[in-house]
Phi, psi and omega in degrees: 000145183283175180296126179284143175277124182246102175262107179255151174291155176301142178284150181263102179297338181274348182291150174280359182268130182299148182303319180299325183287323177298319177292317181299315182298316181295318176295316179299320179294323181286329173290316182296323184264005176086000177293332171247095185285163177305134180091347180298136179265123178282155174303158175297160178302313180298319181293315179294321178298318176297316180298323185266356183067035180246165173290147179304320182297330181294310178294322180298322178293318179300315181296320180300316179299316179298321180293320178294331178276358179081010183274335179224163172222138177261126188244054179052234183291347181275351174097194181251127180236152181286131182279328184148169182286130177255127181282150175278128177305141182302326178296326180287317178299318180295318179295321177295320177296321177294319176300315178298318178298311181295321178296316175301316178300328179276355177084016179281154175272166178300316176299325179291317178295320179298321181294321177297317178297319178297319179297317178295326183294320187280357181281000000 
């Protein structure tokens, strides 16, 4: 399969979320929804870092985290490829739905609920 086009949203420099994590989350979402299909070859770490204006180590960490999650595999000189769509466990989907429900009941906005999730994630 040829090199996948990876269009990521601009990173939020004001966010409390590290740049590598912002890249990881966006790539994982694109793998999960099929925009990056199984077998797709991701850009090299250097190429994606240049495209995003990030340090090479930042993108390398995002790829390493994706590999640890089983979403991609690095095959030496053949590059990094998407392993396939990974389904979200039912318990996680249920917890997300419960968070959304409780946040709406409390009158929170989506950004406020997202901030709370990010705070919990970093603990």
